[in-house]
C-alpha positions as CSV (number, residue, x, y, z in Angstrom):
1,M,164.1,89.6,109.2
2,Q,166.2,86.3,107.1
3,R,164.0,86.2,103.8
4,Y,163.6,82.4,102.4
5,F,161.4,81.2,99.2
6,S,159.0,78.4,99.2
7,D,157.1,76.9,96.5
8,K,155.4,74.6,98.9
9,K,152.5,75.3,100.9
10,E,150.1,73.2,103.1
11,N,147.3,74.9,105.3
12,E,149.1,77.3,107.4
13,Y,152.7,76.1,106.7
14,F,155.1,76.4,104.3
15,I,158.0,73.5,103.4
16,L,161.3,74.5,103.2
17,S,164.0,73.1,101.2
18,E,166.8,71.4,102.9
19,N,169.4,74.0,102.2
20,D,167.0,76.2,103.4
21,L,167.2,74.4,106.8
22,Y,170.2,74.1,107.0
23,H,171.2,77.8,106.8
24,I,168.2,78.6,109.4
25,K,170.1,76.0,111.8
26,K,173.4,75.7,111.4
27,V,174.4,79.3,109.9
28,M,171.5,81.5,111.3
29,R,171.6,79.6,114.1
30,M,167.9,79.7,114.7
31,N,165.3,77.9,116.2
32,D,161.4,77.3,116.6
33,G,160.0,80.7,117.4
34,D,162.3,82.7,115.9
35,K,160.5,84.5,113.2
36,I,161.7,84.6,109.1
37,E,160.3,85.6,105.8
38,I,159.0,83.6,103.2
39,V,158.1,84.5,99.8
40,Y,155.6,82.2,97.5
41,N,154.4,83.0,94.6
42,K,155.6,86.5,95.1
43,D,153.4,87.4,97.9
44,L,155.2,88.0,101.2
45,Y,154.8,86.2,104.8
46,I,155.8,86.5,108.1
47,C,156.6,83.4,109.7
48,E,157.2,81.6,112.6
49,L,160.0,78.5,112.8
50,E,157.8,75.3,113.7
51,N,159.2,71.4,113.4
52,N,161.5,72.6,110.5
53,L,158.4,74.1,109.1
54,G,157.5,77.7,108.6
55,K,153.9,78.6,109.9
56,I,152.3,81.6,108.6
57,I,151.8,84.5,111.4
58,K,150.5,87.5,108.8
59,K,150.7,88.1,105.0
60,E,152.2,91.8,104.2
61,D,150.4,94.3,101.9
62,I,152.9,95.0,99.4
63,N,152.5,97.9,96.7
64,L,154.4,96.0,93.6
65,N,155.5,98.9,90.9
66,K,155.1,98.0,87.4
67,K,158.8,97.6,86.5
68,T,160.7,96.8,83.1
69,H,161.5,93.1,82.4
70,I,165.5,92.9,81.5
71,T,166.5,90.1,79.7
72,L,170.5,89.8,80.0
73,V,172.0,87.5,77.4
74,I,175.9,86.8,78.6
75,P,178.8,85.1,77.2
76,L,180.0,82.1,79.2
77,L,182.7,83.4,81.6
78,K,185.3,82.5,84.5
79,E,183.6,81.0,87.6
80,Q,184.2,84.8,89.4
81,K,183.0,86.5,86.8
82,M,180.4,84.8,86.1
83,D,179.5,84.9,89.6
84,L,179.6,88.2,90.3
85,I,177.1,88.7,87.3
86,L,174.9,86.5,88.7
87,Q,174.7,88.0,91.9
88,K,174.8,91.8,91.5
89,S,172.0,91.4,88.7
90,T,170.1,89.9,90.5
91,E,170.4,93.0,93.2
92,L,169.8,94.8,90.7
93,G,166.6,93.5,89.5
94,V,167.5,91.8,86.2
95,D,164.2,89.3,85.4
96,V,165.8,86.6,83.1
97,I,169.9,85.7,82.4
98,I,170.2,83.8,79.1
99,P,174.3,82.5,79.1
100,A,175.2,82.3,75.4
101,I,177.9,80.5,73.3
102,M,179.6,83.3,71.5
103,K,182.7,82.9,69.4
104,H,184.9,84.8,71.2
105,S,184.7,83.0,75.1
106,I,187.4,82.0,75.8
107,V,185.1,79.2,78.5
108,K,183.7,76.0,77.5
109,I,181.5,74.0,79.1
110,D,181.6,70.1,78.8
111,D,177.6,68.9,77.7
112,S,177.9,66.3,80.8
113,K,178.6,69.5,83.0
114,V,175.7,71.9,81.9
115,S,172.5,70.6,84.0
116,K,175.1,71.3,87.5
117,K,176.1,74.7,86.2
118,I,172.9,76.1,85.6
119,E,171.4,74.6,88.5
120,R,174.7,76.3,90.6
121,W,173.5,80.1,88.4
122,Q,169.9,79.6,89.8
123,K,171.3,78.8,93.5
124,I,173.4,81.9,93.2
125,C,170.3,84.0,92.0
126,K,168.0,82.8,94.5
127,E,170.5,83.8,97.6
128,A,170.9,87.1,95.8
129,S,167.3,87.7,95.8
130,E,167.1,86.7,99.4
131,Q,169.4,89.2,100.2
132,S,168.2,91.7,98.2
133,K,164.3,91.2,99.6
134,R,163.1,90.9,95.9
135,L,160.2,88.8,95.8
136,D,160.9,87.1,92.9
137,I,163.9,84.9,91.7
138,P,165.3,85.8,88.2
139,L,165.5,82.7,86.2
140,V,168.7,81.6,84.7
141,T,167.8,79.3,81.1
142,P,169.5,76.5,79.5
143,I,172.7,77.5,77.3
144,V,171.7,79.1,74.0
145,T,173.3,79.8,70.9
146,L,172.7,83.8,69.3
147,K,170.7,82.0,66.7
148,E,168.4,81.2,68.9
149,L,167.7,84.9,70.4
150,K,165.6,85.1,66.7
151,S,161.9,85.1,68.0
152,I,162.9,87.1,71.4
153,E,160.4,89.5,71.5
154,G,161.5,93.8,73.1
155,V,163.2,96.4,72.7
156,K,166.8,94.6,71.6
157,L,170.4,96.4,72.5
158,T,173.7,95.1,72.2
159,C,177.0,97.2,73.0
160,S,180.0,98.0,70.7
161,T,183.3,100.1,70.5
162,S,181.9,100.8,66.7
163,E,181.6,105.0,65.8
164,K,178.6,104.2,64.3
165,S,176.8,103.0,67.4
166,L,174.2,105.3,68.7
167,N,174.9,106.7,72.1
168,L,173.1,105.3,75.0
169,K,172.1,108.9,76.4
170,N,170.2,109.3,72.8
171,F,168.9,106.1,72.8
172,I,166.8,106.9,75.8
173,K,166.0,110.6,74.6
174,K,164.8,108.5,71.2
175,C,163.0,105.7,73.1
176,P,162.0,106.7,76.6
177,N,159.5,104.3,77.3
178,Y,160.0,100.5,77.1
179,D,158.2,97.8,79.0
180,K,160.7,94.9,77.8
181,I,164.5,95.0,77.3
182,I,167.0,92.5,76.5
183,L,170.2,93.1,76.2
184,V,173.2,91.1,74.9
185,I,176.8,92.2,76.3
186,G,179.7,90.2,74.8
187,P,182.9,88.4,76.3
188,E,186.2,89.7,77.1
189,G,187.1,89.8,73.2
190,G,184.2,91.4,72.1
191,L,181.3,90.1,69.5
192,S,182.6,89.1,66.4
193,K,182.1,91.1,63.3
194,D,179.3,88.0,61.9
195,E,177.7,87.9,65.3
196,E,177.3,91.3,65.1
197,L,175.8,91.8,61.9
198,Y,173.6,88.4,62.6
199,L,172.1,90.6,65.7
200,K,171.7,93.7,63.6
201,E,169.7,91.6,61.1
202,I,167.1,90.0,63.7
203,G,166.4,93.4,65.1
204,F,169.2,94.4,67.7
205,T,170.3,98.0,68.4
206,S,174.0,98.5,68.8
207,I,175.2,101.3,71.6
208,S,177.7,102.9,72.4
209,L,178.9,103.6,76.8
210,G,181.2,106.3,75.9
211,D,185.1,106.3,75.8
212,R,186.0,103.8,78.5
213,I,186.2,100.6,78.0
214,M,185.0,98.2,80.8
215,R,185.6,94.7,82.1
216,V,182.4,92.4,80.6
217,E,181.4,92.1,84.3
218,T,181.2,96.0,84.8
219,V,179.2,96.3,81.3
220,P,175.7,94.7,82.4
221,L,176.1,96.2,85.8
222,F,176.4,99.6,84.5
223,L,173.6,99.1,82.0
224,L,170.9,97.8,84.8
225,S,171.9,100.9,87.0
226,V,171.1,102.9,84.0
227,F,167.5,101.3,83.0
228,N,167.2,101.7,87.1
229,Y,167.5,104.8,86.9
230,E,165.7,106.1,83.9
231,T,162.7,104.0,85.0
232,M,162.7,104.8,89.2
233,E,159.3,106.3,89.8
């Protein structure tokens, strides 16, 4: 059953966005009487289409297991790579995605285009949330600099190829319990020395992912998969 999100409810009906209605009618070819799932405030409802609205049939009882809250800080990347990270990290359960300006990032975004970019990125996360049957949509924040991560709280990690970095497996053994994780992923050219030093100053632990050199779009998906496995009940 196709899933959609709604943030507007009137009595026994949910109001669907224009984009969702277009998808329902033109892509899915659904009509009045067809059933869909609607998520509202992290609750799941089975609904029936009626005059472009979702009429509530029943509310589903779902047990929400406590999970580790993961924030992903990613560099500005070319569209195809950015889209892949947004989509797949959403499927893998990321909670917040923070696009960040980094010294070795190739991509630069004009100030006039920033709001539309973020809107597009958020739309990708919404669609991936629907496809993967999530009850929430990851938040894509405004673009930041690494300096703005100073006040962020949680277990703070960044990846490095340095031999002095803590092996990921050893880190997990030393720190088995974590409610909130912040992962900083560097661009294709890696973090600059100044960026690595600054992140260390504000409490980030540098970890190594082993001998293999991964593409920048692979790293967050690898890390999310590892932490999913470690926190799976």
